ZASELO-693902 format. One record per residue (C-alpha): residue number from 1; residue in one letter; chain; y, x, z. Coordinates in steps of 0.5 Angstrom, whole numbers. Example, Ala and Ser with C-alpha at 12.3 -4.5 7.8 and 13.67 -1.06 7.14 Angstrom:
BEGIN
<1,"A","A",<-9,25,16>>
<2,"S","A",<-2,27,14>>
This chain:
BEGIN
<1,"X","A",<107,34,-234>>
<2,"X","A",<105,37,-228>>
<3,"X","A",<100,43,-229>>
<4,"X","A",<94,41,-225>>
<5,"X","A",<89,47,-228>>
<6,"X","A",<89,54,-225>>
<7,"X","A",<95,53,-221>>
<8,"X","A",<98,52,-214>>
<9,"X","A",<98,44,-215>>
<10,"X","A",<94,42,-209>>
<11,"X","A",<90,35,-208>>
<12,"X","A",<88,32,-202>>
<13,"X","A",<82,28,-200>>
<14,"X","A",<81,25,-194>>
<15,"X","A",<74,24,-192>>
<16,"X","A",<69,30,-193>>
<17,"X","A",<62,26,-195>>
<18,"X","A",<58,25,-201>>
<19,"X","A",<63,22,-205>>
<20,"X","A",<68,27,-204>>
<21,"X","A",<63,32,-205>>
<22,"X","A",<61,29,-212>>
<23,"X","A",<69,29,-213>>
<24,"X","A",<69,36,-212>>
<25,"X","A",<64,37,-218>>
<26,"X","A",<70,35,-223>>
<27,"X","A",<76,39,-219>>
<28,"X","A",<71,45,-219>>
<29,"X","A",<70,44,-227>>
<30,"X","A",<78,43,-228>>
<31,"X","A",<80,49,-223>>
<32,"X","A",<84,44,-219>>
<33,"X","A",<85,47,-212>>
<34,"X","A",<83,42,-206>>
<35,"X","A",<84,41,-199>>
<36,"X","A",<79,36,-195>>
<37,"X","A",<80,33,-188>>
<38,"X","A",<74,31,-184>>
<39,"X","A",<72,30,-177>>
<40,"X","A",<65,34,-178>>
<41,"X","A",<64,41,-179>>
<42,"X","A",<58,39,-182>>
<43,"X","A",<61,35,-188>>
<44,"X","A",<58,35,-194>>
<45,"X","A",<65,37,-198>>
<46,"X","A",<66,43,-193>>
<47,"X","A",<62,48,-198>>
<48,"X","A",<65,46,-204>>
<49,"X","A",<73,45,-203>>
<50,"X","A",<78,50,-203>>
<51,"X","A",<81,49,-196>>
<52,"X","A",<77,45,-190>>
<53,"X","A",<81,42,-184>>
<54,"X","A",<77,39,-178>>
<55,"X","A",<81,32,-176>>
<56,"X","A",<80,25,-174>>
<57,"X","A",<81,20,-180>>
<58,"X","A",<84,15,-176>>
<59,"X","A",<89,19,-172>>
<60,"X","A",<96,18,-175>>
<61,"X","A",<98,25,-173>>
<62,"X","A",<92,28,-177>>
<63,"X","A",<93,24,-183>>
<64,"X","A",<100,25,-183>>
<65,"X","A",<100,33,-182>>
<66,"X","A",<94,34,-187>>
<67,"X","A",<98,30,-192>>
<68,"X","A",<104,34,-192>>
<69,"X","A",<100,40,-194>>
<70,"X","A",<98,37,-201>>
<71,"X","A",<101,34,-207>>
<72,"X","A",<97,28,-208>>
<73,"X","A",<93,25,-203>>
<74,"X","A",<86,21,-204>>
<75,"X","A",<81,18,-200>>
<76,"X","A",<73,17,-201>>
<77,"X","A",<73,12,-195>>
<78,"X","A",<77,6,-193>>
<79,"X","A",<77,8,-185>>
<80,"X","A",<83,12,-185>>
<81,"X","A",<90,11,-182>>
<82,"X","A",<94,7,-186>>
<83,"X","A",<101,8,-182>>
<84,"X","A",<100,15,-184>>
<85,"X","A",<99,14,-191>>
<86,"X","A",<105,9,-191>>
<87,"X","A",<110,14,-188>>
<88,"X","A",<108,20,-193>>
<89,"X","A",<109,15,-199>>
<90,"X","A",<116,13,-196>>
<91,"X","A",<117,21,-196>>
<92,"X","A",<115,21,-203>>
<93,"X","A",<108,23,-203>>
<94,"X","A",<104,21,-208>>
<95,"X","A",<98,17,-205>>
<96,"X","A",<93,14,-209>>
<97,"X","A",<90,8,-208>>
<98,"X","A",<96,6,-205>>
<99,"X","A",<97,5,-197>>
<100,"X","A",<98,-3,-199>>
<101,"X","A",<92,-3,-203>>
<102,"X","A",<88,0,-198>>
<103,"X","A",<91,-4,-192>>
<104,"X","A",<89,-11,-196>>
<105,"X","A",<82,-8,-197>>
<106,"X","A",<81,-5,-190>>
<107,"X","A",<80,-12,-187>>
<108,"X","A",<75,-17,-190>>
<109,"X","A",<79,-23,-188>>
<110,"X","A",<86,-20,-191>>
<111,"X","A",<82,-18,-197>>
<112,"X","A",<79,-26,-198>>
<113,"X","A",<86,-29,-197>>
<114,"X","A",<88,-24,-202>>
<115,"X","A",<83,-27,-207>>
<116,"X","A",<85,-34,-205>>
<117,"X","A",<92,-33,-206>>
<118,"X","A",<91,-29,-213>>
<119,"X","A",<86,-35,-216>>
<120,"X","A",<80,-30,-216>>
<121,"X","A",<74,-34,-215>>
<122,"X","A",<70,-32,-209>>
<123,"X","A",<66,-36,-204>>
<124,"X","A",<69,-41,-199>>
<125,"X","A",<70,-37,-192>>
<126,"X","A",<73,-38,-185>>
<127,"X","A",<77,-33,-181>>
<128,"X","A",<76,-32,-173>>
<129,"X","A",<80,-28,-169>>
<130,"X","A",<74,-27,-164>>
<131,"X","A",<66,-29,-165>>
<132,"X","A",<67,-34,-159>>
<133,"X","A",<71,-38,-164>>
<134,"X","A",<65,-38,-169>>
<135,"X","A",<60,-41,-163>>
<136,"X","A",<66,-46,-162>>
<137,"X","A",<66,-48,-169>>
<138,"X","A",<59,-49,-170>>
<139,"X","A",<59,-53,-163>>
<140,"X","A",<65,-58,-167>>
<141,"X","A",<61,-58,-173>>
<142,"X","A",<67,-55,-177>>
<143,"X","A",<61,-49,-179>>
<144,"X","A",<54,-50,-181>>
<145,"X","A",<48,-46,-182>>
<146,"X","A",<46,-42,-185>>
<147,"X","A",<53,-37,-187>>
<148,"X","A",<54,-30,-188>>
<149,"X","A",<58,-27,-182>>
<150,"X","A",<62,-21,-183>>
<151,"X","A",<66,-16,-179>>
<152,"X","A",<73,-16,-181>>
<153,"X","A",<73,-8,-180>>
<154,"X","A",<69,-2,-180>>
<155,"X","A",<63,-5,-184>>
<156,"X","A",<59,0,-188>>
<157,"X","A",<53,0,-192>>
<158,"X","A",<50,-6,-189>>
<159,"X","A",<53,-5,-182>>
<160,"X","A",<58,-11,-180>>
<161,"X","A",<54,-16,-185>>
<162,"X","A",<49,-21,-182>>
<163,"X","A",<46,-28,-185>>
<164,"X","A",<46,-33,-179>>
<165,"X","A",<41,-38,-179>>
<166,"X","A",<41,-40,-172>>
<167,"X","A",<45,-39,-166>>
<168,"X","A",<41,-33,-163>>
<169,"X","A",<43,-29,-169>>
<170,"X","A",<50,-28,-166>>
<171,"X","A",<47,-25,-160>>
<172,"X","A",<49,-17,-160>>
<173,"X","A",<54,-18,-166>>
<174,"X","A",<61,-15,-165>>
<175,"X","A",<66,-20,-161>>
<176,"X","A",<72,-18,-165>>
<177,"X","A",<75,-21,-171>>
<178,"X","A",<70,-24,-177>>
<179,"X","A",<69,-28,-182>>
<180,"X","A",<64,-33,-184>>
<181,"X","A",<62,-34,-191>>
<182,"X","A",<59,-39,-195>>
<183,"X","A",<52,-37,-197>>
<184,"X","A",<51,-37,-204>>
<185,"X","A",<45,-38,-208>>
<186,"X","A",<45,-32,-213>>
<187,"X","A",<41,-30,-219>>
<188,"X","A",<44,-23,-219>>
<189,"X","A",<49,-18,-215>>
<190,"X","A",<53,-15,-220>>
<191,"X","A",<59,-9,-220>>
<192,"X","A",<64,-7,-225>>
<193,"X","A",<68,-1,-224>>
<194,"X","A",<75,-1,-226>>
<195,"X","A",<79,5,-227>>
<196,"X","A",<87,5,-228>>
<197,"X","A",<92,11,-228>>
<198,"X","A",<99,11,-226>>
<199,"X","A",<101,9,-233>>
<200,"X","A",<97,3,-232>>
<201,"X","A",<92,5,-237>>
<202,"X","A",<85,1,-235>>
<203,"X","A",<78,2,-237>>
<204,"X","A",<72,-1,-235>>
<205,"X","A",<65,1,-234>>
<206,"X","A",<59,-3,-236>>
<207,"X","A",<57,-8,-232>>
<208,"X","A",<51,-6,-227>>
<209,"X","A",<46,-10,-223>>
<210,"X","A",<44,-8,-216>>
<211,"X","A",<37,-9,-213>>
<212,"X","A",<38,-9,-205>>
<213,"X","A",<33,-7,-199>>
<214,"X","A",<31,-14,-196>>
<215,"X","A",<32,-11,-189>>
<216,"X","A",<37,-5,-189>>
<217,"X","A",<42,-9,-194>>
<218,"X","A",<43,-3,-197>>
<219,"X","A",<43,-2,-205>>
<220,"X","A",<36,1,-207>>
<221,"X","A",<37,1,-215>>
<222,"X","A",<43,1,-219>>
<223,"X","A",<41,-1,-226>>
<224,"X","A",<46,0,-232>>
<225,"X","A",<47,-4,-236>>
<226,"X","A",<45,-10,-232>>
<227,"X","A",<40,-14,-235>>
<228,"X","A",<44,-20,-236>>
<229,"X","A",<47,-25,-242>>
<230,"X","A",<53,-22,-246>>
<231,"X","A",<57,-28,-244>>
<232,"X","A",<56,-27,-237>>
<233,"X","A",<57,-19,-237>>
<234,"X","A",<64,-21,-241>>
<235,"X","A",<65,-26,-235>>
<236,"X","A",<64,-21,-230>>
<237,"X","A",<68,-16,-233>>
<238,"X","A",<74,-21,-234>>
<239,"X","A",<74,-22,-227>>
<240,"X","A",<74,-15,-225>>
<241,"X","A",<80,-14,-229>>
<242,"X","A",<83,-20,-226>>
<243,"X","A",<82,-17,-219>>
<244,"X","A",<84,-10,-221>>
<245,"X","A",<91,-13,-224>>
<246,"X","A",<92,-16,-218>>
<247,"X","A",<92,-10,-214>>
<248,"X","A",<95,-6,-219>>
<249,"X","A",<91,0,-216>>
<250,"X","A",<91,7,-218>>
<251,"X","A",<84,10,-218>>
<252,"X","A",<78,7,-218>>
<253,"X","A",<76,0,-216>>
<254,"X","A",<69,-2,-215>>
<255,"X","A",<68,-10,-216>>
<256,"X","A",<62,-13,-213>>
<257,"X","A",<60,-20,-215>>
<258,"X","A",<55,-25,-215>>
<259,"X","A",<52,-29,-221>>
<260,"X","A",<51,-36,-219>>
<261,"X","A",<45,-40,-221>>
<262,"X","A",<50,-43,-226>>
<263,"X","A",<52,-37,-228>>
<264,"X","A",<59,-37,-225>>
<265,"X","A",<62,-30,-222>>
<266,"X","A",<64,-30,-215>>
<267,"X","A",<68,-24,-212>>
<268,"X","A",<64,-21,-206>>
<269,"X","A",<68,-15,-204>>
<270,"X","A",<71,-9,-207>>
<271,"X","A",<72,-1,-206>>
<272,"X","A",<78,3,-208>>
<273,"X","A",<74,9,-209>>
<274,"X","A",<68,12,-213>>
<275,"X","A",<62,7,-211>>
<276,"X","A",<55,7,-210>>
<277,"X","A",<54,3,-216>>
<278,"X","A",<57,8,-220>>
<279,"X","A",<53,14,-218>>
<280,"X","A",<48,14,-225>>
<281,"X","A",<55,15,-229>>
<282,"X","A",<54,23,-227>>
<283,"X","A",<48,23,-232>>
<284,"X","A",<48,17,-236>>
<285,"X","A",<56,16,-238>>
<286,"X","A",<60,20,-242>>
<287,"X","A",<65,21,-236>>
<288,"X","A",<62,20,-229>>
<289,"X","A",<66,15,-224>>
<290,"X","A",<68,22,-220>>
<291,"X","A",<71,25,-226>>
<292,"X","A",<75,18,-228>>
<293,"X","A",<78,18,-221>>
<294,"X","A",<81,25,-221>>
<295,"X","A",<83,23,-228>>
<296,"X","A",<86,17,-226>>
<297,"X","A",<90,19,-219>>
<298,"X","A",<93,25,-223>>
<299,"X","A",<95,20,-229>>
<300,"X","A",<91,24,-234>>
<301,"X","A",<88,20,-240>>
<302,"X","A",<82,16,-238>>
<303,"X","A",<75,18,-240>>
<304,"X","A",<70,14,-245>>
<305,"X","A",<66,10,-240>>
<306,"X","A",<61,8,-245>>
<307,"X","A",<53,10,-243>>
<308,"X","A",<50,15,-247>>
<309,"X","A",<43,12,-245>>
<310,"X","A",<40,7,-240>>
<311,"X","A",<41,9,-233>>
<312,"X","A",<38,7,-226>>
<313,"X","A",<40,10,-219>>
<314,"X","A",<35,10,-213>>
<315,"X","A",<38,11,-206>>
<316,"X","A",<35,16,-202>>
<317,"X","A",<35,14,-195>>
<318,"X","A",<32,17,-188>>
<319,"X","A",<25,14,-187>>
<320,"X","A",<24,10,-181>>
<321,"X","A",<21,13,-175>>
<322,"X","A",<25,20,-177>>
<323,"X","A",<31,23,-174>>
<324,"X","A",<32,30,-174>>
<325,"X","A",<32,36,-179>>
<326,"X","A",<31,33,-186>>
<327,"X","A",<25,35,-190>>
<328,"X","A",<25,32,-197>>
<329,"X","A",<17,31,-198>>
<330,"X","A",<15,31,-205>>
<331,"X","A",<21,33,-209>>
<332,"X","A",<18,37,-214>>
<333,"X","A",<13,31,-216>>
<334,"X","A",<19,27,-218>>
<335,"X","A",<23,33,-221>>
<336,"X","A",<17,33,-226>>
<337,"X","A",<18,26,-229>>
<338,"X","A",<22,26,-235>>
<339,"X","A",<30,24,-234>>
<340,"X","A",<30,25,-226>>
<341,"X","A",<35,28,-223>>
<342,"X","A",<36,29,-215>>
<343,"X","A",<43,29,-212>>
<344,"X","A",<42,32,-205>>
<345,"X","A",<48,30,-201>>
<346,"X","A",<48,36,-196>>
<347,"X","A",<47,32,-189>>
<348,"X","A",<42,37,-185>>
<349,"X","A",<40,31,-180>>
<350,"X","A",<37,25,-182>>
<351,"X","A",<36,18,-179>>
<352,"X","A",<33,11,-181>>
<353,"X","A",<37,8,-187>>
<354,"X","A",<42,14,-187>>
<355,"X","A",<44,16,-194>>
<356,"X","A",<42,23,-195>>
<357,"X","A",<42,23,-203>>
<358,"X","A",<40,19,-209>>
<359,"X","A",<36,20,-216>>
<360,"X","A",<38,18,-223>>
<361,"X","A",<33,16,-228>>
<362,"X","A",<36,16,-235>>
<363,"X","A",<31,14,-241>>
<364,"X","A",<33,11,-248>>
<365,"X","A",<29,5,-245>>
<366,"X","A",<31,1,-239>>
<367,"X","A",<24,-2,-237>>
<368,"X","A",<21,5,-238>>
<369,"X","A",<27,8,-233>>
<370,"X","A",<26,2,-228>>
<371,"X","A",<18,4,-228>>
<372,"X","A",<20,11,-227>>
<373,"X","A",<25,9,-221>>
<374,"X","A",<19,5,-218>>
<375,"X","A",<15,11,-218>>
<376,"X","A",<21,16,-215>>
<377,"X","A",<22,11,-210>>
<378,"X","A",<15,11,-208>>
<379,"X","A",<14,18,-208>>
<380,"X","A",<20,22,-205>>
<381,"X","A",<20,21,-197>>
<382,"X","A",<26,23,-193>>
<383,"X","A",<23,25,-186>>
<384,"X","A",<25,30,-181>>
<385,"X","A",<21,36,-179>>
């Protein structure tokens, strides 16, 4: 058994954003030495890791050279040079989740084909090499409005996704590879985080419900446990476990799903890392998603995933019309409310809809927590000086 604690073992994290910073809550608690690489000198992780390297996550050389310096390598963002990860694995370096898992997930078209091949329920879709092929398909009536356009690569936080209701909605979209998905009428957007270590032990977190901002297409509230029927929760958990088994990933896999009008479960997409849908676990669960990811990739026993209390997460995003040095208005007012904990990510510059932090609300009663969450959302403002 490797000695990870207060030793010369080195854990490498590719990406220095807020997810990495929250992983570092755990590595500092366990006294595990961490190396982080990010392209920005202002990366939130910089203050909390042992060694910070400035580098381009999409550069083969930067990722490869960084990986050579550490014992186990993980990532907090999907946009990483997969060829470099594959080369490191061939040389015996442990990379979790694996380059194979990441390669499949990085491209939304490949990801959807993976579900089809593994008989995992997902919405109908067509893949296109170019945006112009979507226009051709509409012209030839091979495709009908409305549908969901998704860029095959490099989408994040609602970018790279658009509901297309008419031809003009395709204007100004990226011209490259994309998919057109059937628009699913759904009751709820749900998510389940599955943790799996290298020994194959698996645990799932309770099903959460996600409420989205109608314009920004970003999660506004994550509600745990989801306010759904037990049979639906079991179905969602079973589907998430099937996805996890198909990928045989190591680490966390966040599985986002739709609950249809008929209570079927369809997989939307997955993320092979800690995820927005699990932030409430820091305060509300026995083991936070970030600690669980560290446990999983180091092949340590997985922690208890049950919630101690009802939890709701509110994203803090930059207010519209504000760009520049960030100011958190009325933060003291929300901190005076029972069960409210703000997490500030450490991004000094705000811009509209940029994720700047989140707030967790815990309460024995989920309805009360939801009311307080609304109050939090309406009170705190992320503005510029």
